[in-house]
C-alpha positions as CSV (number, residue, x, y, z in Angstrom):
1,X,-8.7,-64.0,-51.3
2,X,-6.7,-63.2,-54.5
3,X,-4.9,-60.0,-54.8
4,X,-3.2,-57.8,-57.6
5,X,0.2,-57.7,-57.8
6,X,-0.1,-53.6,-56.9
7,X,-1.9,-54.7,-53.7
8,X,0.2,-57.3,-52.7
9,X,3.5,-54.9,-53.0
10,X,0.9,-52.1,-51.1
11,X,1.1,-55.1,-48.5
12,X,4.4,-55.9,-48.2
13,X,5.2,-52.4,-48.4
14,X,3.2,-51.4,-45.0
15,X,4.3,-54.4,-43.4
16,X,7.8,-53.1,-43.7
17,X,7.6,-49.7,-43.0
18,X,5.4,-50.6,-39.7
19,X,8.3,-53.2,-39.1
20,X,10.9,-50.7,-39.7
21,X,8.8,-47.9,-37.7
22,X,8.5,-50.2,-34.7
23,X,12.4,-50.9,-34.4
24,X,13.4,-47.3,-34.5
25,X,10.7,-46.4,-32.4
26,X,12.1,-48.3,-29.4
27,X,14.1,-46.4,-27.2
28,X,17.5,-47.7,-27.1
29,X,18.4,-50.2,-24.3
30,X,21.2,-49.8,-22.2
31,X,22.9,-52.9,-20.6
32,X,24.2,-52.2,-17.3
33,X,27.7,-52.2,-17.5
34,X,28.3,-52.6,-21.0
35,X,28.8,-49.3,-23.1
36,X,27.5,-49.2,-26.9
37,X,29.6,-47.9,-29.0
38,X,28.6,-46.9,-32.5
39,X,31.1,-47.8,-35.7
40,X,33.6,-44.5,-35.5
41,X,34.3,-45.0,-32.0
42,X,35.1,-48.7,-32.4
43,X,37.2,-48.2,-35.1
44,X,39.2,-45.1,-33.1
45,X,39.4,-47.5,-30.6
46,X,41.0,-50.5,-32.5
47,X,43.2,-48.1,-34.7
48,X,43.9,-47.0,-30.5
49,X,44.9,-50.6,-29.9
50,X,46.7,-51.4,-33.2
51,X,49.2,-48.2,-33.3
52,X,49.9,-49.0,-29.1
53,X,51.2,-52.6,-30.7
54,X,53.4,-51.1,-33.4
55,X,55.1,-49.0,-31.4
56,X,55.8,-51.7,-29.1
57,X,56.7,-53.9,-31.8
58,X,59.0,-50.8,-32.8
59,X,60.6,-50.4,-29.9
60,X,61.9,-54.2,-29.4
61,X,63.4,-54.6,-32.7
62,X,64.9,-51.4,-32.1
63,X,66.6,-52.9,-29.2
64,X,67.4,-56.2,-30.7
65,X,68.8,-54.3,-33.6
66,X,70.9,-52.4,-31.3
67,X,71.7,-55.5,-29.7
68,X,73.1,-57.5,-33.0
69,X,74.9,-54.3,-33.5
70,X,76.8,-54.4,-30.0
71,X,77.4,-58.2,-30.3
72,X,79.2,-58.1,-33.7
73,X,80.9,-54.4,-33.3
74,X,82.9,-57.3,-29.9
75,X,83.4,-59.9,-32.3
76,X,85.4,-57.2,-34.4
77,X,87.2,-55.7,-31.8
78,X,88.2,-59.3,-30.5
79,X,88.9,-60.3,-34.0
80,X,91.3,-57.4,-35.0
81,X,93.4,-58.3,-31.5
82,X,93.6,-61.7,-31.9
83,X,94.3,-61.1,-36.3
84,X,97.6,-58.8,-34.4
85,X,99.3,-61.3,-33.3
């Protein structure tokens, strides 16, 4: 059962073509309660989550810096009052 190189390649091509066709001819199965996303939609969803996290961190940093400024201002006022005496 010896085959030539060309015949072997033709057989492999035929097998891969039929395997490819069998995977793409099937109707996509939708699992109940699970929504499948394409790559673009998945990336957009991740981008939205990252944006929300960055916005939350930005607000926390702004509040932190605002509080530091208030504390420094209060210390400065106390020091200037103390130095007047």
